C-alpha positions in Angstrom: -92.0 69.9 124.9 -89.9 66.8 125.3 -86.2 67.7 125.0 -83.4 65.1 124.6 -80.1 66.1 126.0 -76.9 64.2 125.1 -73.6 64.4 127.0 -75.5 64.7 130.3 -72.6 63.3 132.4 -69.9 65.6 131.0 -68.7 68.8 132.7 -71.2 70.9 130.9 -74.1 68.4 130.7 -74.1 67.5 134.4 -74.6 71.1 135.3 -76.9 72.0 132.4 -79.5 69.2 132.9 -80.4 70.0 136.5 -80.9 73.7 135.7 -82.9 72.8 132.6 -85.2 70.6 134.7 -85.5 73.2 137.4 -86.4 76.0 135.0 -88.5 74.1 132.5 -92.0 75.4 131.8 -94.8 73.4 133.4 -95.5 70.2 131.4 -92.1 70.1 129.7 -90.1 67.0 130.0 -86.4 66.2 129.7 -84.8 63.0 128.4 -81.1 62.2 128.8 -78.9 59.8 127.0 -76.2 58.2 129.1 -73.8 55.3 128.6 -73.8 54.2 132.3 -77.1 53.5 134.0 -75.7 54.2 137.4 -74.6 57.7 136.3 -78.1 58.3 135.0 -79.7 57.8 138.4 -79.2 61.3 139.6 -81.0 62.6 136.6 -83.9 60.2 137.1 -84.2 61.4 140.7 -84.5 64.9 139.4 -87.3 63.9 137.1 -85.6 63.2 133.8 -86.3 60.2 131.6 -83.1 58.2 131.2 -82.1 56.3 128.0 -79.0 54.1 128.4 -76.9 53.7 125.3 -73.9 54.9 123.3 -74.2 58.1 121.2 -72.2 56.3 118.5 -74.9 53.5 118.1 -77.4 54.5 115.4 -80.1 52.2 116.9 -79.8 53.9 120.2 -80.1 57.3 118.5 -83.4 56.2 117.0 -84.8 55.2 120.5 -83.4 58.4 122.1 -85.0 60.8 119.6 -88.3 59.0 119.2 -91.1 61.2 120.3 -88.8 64.1 121.1 -89.6 67.7 120.1 -86.1 69.1 120.6 -82.5 67.9 120.9 -79.7 69.6 122.8 -76.4 67.9 121.7 -74.0 68.7 124.6 -71.9 65.6 124.0 -68.2 66.3 123.5 -64.9 64.5 123.6 -61.8 66.6 123.8 -59.6 66.2 126.9 -57.7 63.0 127.4 -59.1 61.2 124.3 -57.5 60.2 121.0 -58.1 62.2 117.8 -60.1 59.3 116.5 -62.5 59.3 119.4 -62.8 63.1 119.3 -63.8 62.8 115.6 -66.2 59.9 116.2 -68.1 61.7 119.0 -67.9 65.3 118.0 -68.3 64.8 114.3 -69.7 61.4 113.2 -72.1 60.8 116.1 -73.4 64.4 116.0 -74.1 64.1 112.3 -75.9 60.7 112.9 -77.9 62.3 115.7 -79.1 65.0 113.4 -80.2 62.4 110.9 -82.0 60.4 113.6 -83.7 63.6 114.8 -85.0 64.3 111.3 -86.3 60.7 111.0 -88.0 61.0 114.3 -89.7 64.3 113.5 -87.7 66.4 115.9 -88.4 70.0 115.1 -85.6 71.8 116.9 -81.9 70.9 117.2 -79.4 72.8 119.4 -75.8 71.9 118.6 -73.3 72.8 121.3 -70.0 73.8 119.7 -66.9 75.8 120.6 -65.5 79.2 119.8 -62.3 77.4 118.7 -64.0 76.6 115.4 -63.1 80.1 114.3 -59.4 79.1 114.2 -57.2 82.2 113.7 -58.1 85.5 115.3 -59.1 88.5 113.2 -57.6 91.4 115.3 -61.1 92.1 116.7 -63.8 90.1 118.5 -65.0 87.1 116.5 -68.5 87.3 115.0 -70.8 84.5 113.9 -70.4 85.3 110.2 -66.6 84.8 110.3 -65.3 82.0 108.2 -63.2 79.3 109.9 -59.4 79.7 109.4 -57.9 76.4 110.7 -54.3 75.7 111.6 -53.5 78.0 114.6 -51.9 76.9 117.9 -55.2 75.9 119.4 -56.4 74.0 116.4 -56.8 70.2 116.6 -59.2 67.3 116.4 -61.6 68.9 118.8 -62.4 72.1 117.0 -62.0 70.5 113.6 -64.6 67.8 114.4 -67.0 70.4 115.9 -66.6 72.5 112.8 -67.3 69.5 110.5 -70.4 68.7 112.6 -71.7 72.3 112.2 -71.3 72.2 108.5 -72.8 68.8 108.1 -75.8 69.5 110.3 -76.4 72.7 108.4 -76.6 70.7 105.2 -78.8 68.0 106.6 -82.2 67.8 104.7 -85.1 68.3 107.1 -83.0 69.8 109.9 -84.6 73.2 109.4 -84.6 74.6 112.9 -80.8 74.3 113.8 -79.4 76.6 116.5 -75.6 76.4 117.2 -74.1 77.7 120.5 -70.4 78.3 120.4 -68.9 78.2 123.9 -65.8 79.8 125.3 -63.5 78.4 128.0 -66.2 77.1 130.5 -65.6 77.1 134.2 -67.3 77.2 137.6 -69.3 75.0 140.0 -66.2 73.1 140.8 -65.3 72.3 137.2 -61.6 71.3 137.2 -61.1 73.1 133.9 -60.1 76.3 135.7 -57.3 74.4 137.5 -56.3 72.4 134.5 -55.7 75.5 132.4 -52.6 76.2 134.5 -50.9 73.3 132.8 -50.8 75.3 129.6 -50.8 78.9 130.8 -47.0 79.0 131.5 -46.5 78.6 127.7 -48.6 81.7 126.9 -47.5 85.3 126.5 -48.4 87.5 129.5 -51.0 89.6 127.5 -52.6 86.7 125.6 -56.3 86.7 126.5 -58.8 83.9 127.1 -62.5 84.3 126.8 -64.5 82.5 129.5 -68.0 81.7 130.6 -69.5 80.4 133.8 -71.6 77.2 133.7 -74.6 79.3 134.9 -74.3 81.5 131.9 -73.7 78.6 129.5 -77.0 77.1 130.7 -78.6 80.5 130.3 -77.4 80.8 126.8 -78.4 77.3 125.8 -81.8 77.7 127.3 -82.4 80.8 125.3 -81.3 78.9 122.1 -83.7 76.1 123.0 -86.8 78.2 123.8 -86.6 81.4 121.8 -89.1 81.2 118.9 -87.0 83.2 116.5 -83.5 81.9 117.1 -81.6 80.5 114.2 -78.1 79.8 113.2 -74.9 80.5 115.2 -74.7 82.3 118.5 -71.6 83.0 120.6 -72.0 82.5 124.3 -69.5 84.0 126.7 -68.9 86.5 129.5 -68.0 90.2 129.2 -64.4 90.1 130.4 -61.7 88.0 128.7 -58.8 87.5 131.0 -55.0 87.6 130.3 -52.4 85.0 131.2 -51.4 87.3 134.0 -54.9 87.3 135.3 -54.9 83.5 135.4 -51.8 83.4 137.5 -53.2 86.1 139.9 -56.5 84.2 140.2 -54.6 81.1 141.4 -52.3 83.0 143.7 -49.2 82.1 141.6 -46.2 84.1 140.5 -46.2 85.0 136.8 -43.2 83.4 135.0 -40.8 86.1 133.9 -40.5 84.6 130.5 -44.2 85.2 129.9 -43.5 88.9 129.7 -40.8 88.3 127.0 -43.2 86.5 124.6 -45.1 88.4 121.9 -48.7 88.0 121.2 -49.6 87.4 117.5 -53.2 88.5 118.1 -54.5 89.5 121.5 -58.0 89.0 120.1 -57.5 85.3 119.4 -60.5 83.3 120.8 -62.3 86.5 122.0 -65.9 86.4 120.8 -68.5 89.1 120.3 -71.8 88.4 122.1 -73.7 91.2 120.5 -76.0 88.8 118.6 -77.2 86.8 121.5 -77.5 89.9 123.6 -79.6 91.8 121.1 -81.7 89.0 119.7 -82.2 86.7 122.7 -81.7 89.0 125.7 -78.7 87.2 127.0 -76.9 89.0 129.9 -74.2 87.0 131.8 -75.0 86.6 135.5 -71.3 86.4 136.1 -69.8 88.9 133.7 -66.2 88.1 134.8 -64.3 85.3 136.6 -63.6 87.9 139.3 -67.4 88.3 139.9 -67.7 84.5 140.1 -64.8 84.3 142.5 -66.2 87.0 144.8 -69.6 85.1 144.8 -67.9 81.9 145.8 -69.0 79.9 142.7 -65.7 78.9 141.2 
């Protein structure tokens, strides 16, 4: 199987691609789409085929998908970009990639999405069949554009084998995301929870979506232990702001996802079931 991976130089992609190459069945090949040839060299050294071009260029998408059996669309734009760019990459480009995949005869498409597409909480863990309820405090161009991409890809004629992985807050392997979150954590109530997932387990989940013969539709990918705002401060060795204890939580289940489906259907079990396990293993 020849698998095209987009977003290979992003925080998720740069960790996913080497692990995908390392664990690929004998004879399988990996192709990556990168905008910068220099940043693609590390993947070429690992054995990947490198296509240089912009995800937003329809002609490039045709070249990138030609001859591929599967696509894993990891590409995402959300931190430090304009709303217009987020929509162009997460929505428009993903939809065009799906069309290019169909035109090239690609038989399997894995769309990497986010648990934020659920929007509002439900007072319980979010399950894949929940409808999106936009407009909550974490809603914005990123989840909105990912949600639009999910819907459009699902309606694309010929894209019959679509698998969607909704990711939590991703961390680990030196990803600065875990440090960056402390920019926003002081604004949160002490008991607000955040569902997380280590890069190792994100790769595990996406690999299962890519290779499982019977996978279909949406799967949540996350660890077993959502953390509170207090946990985040303790993890970083910081004092919890007193005002955090004075704030009320509208829904302590907001952003917390059920992983029952991927566990039962695809055998997923997080190698790092909590951020504390990852900390103790030295893989933050």
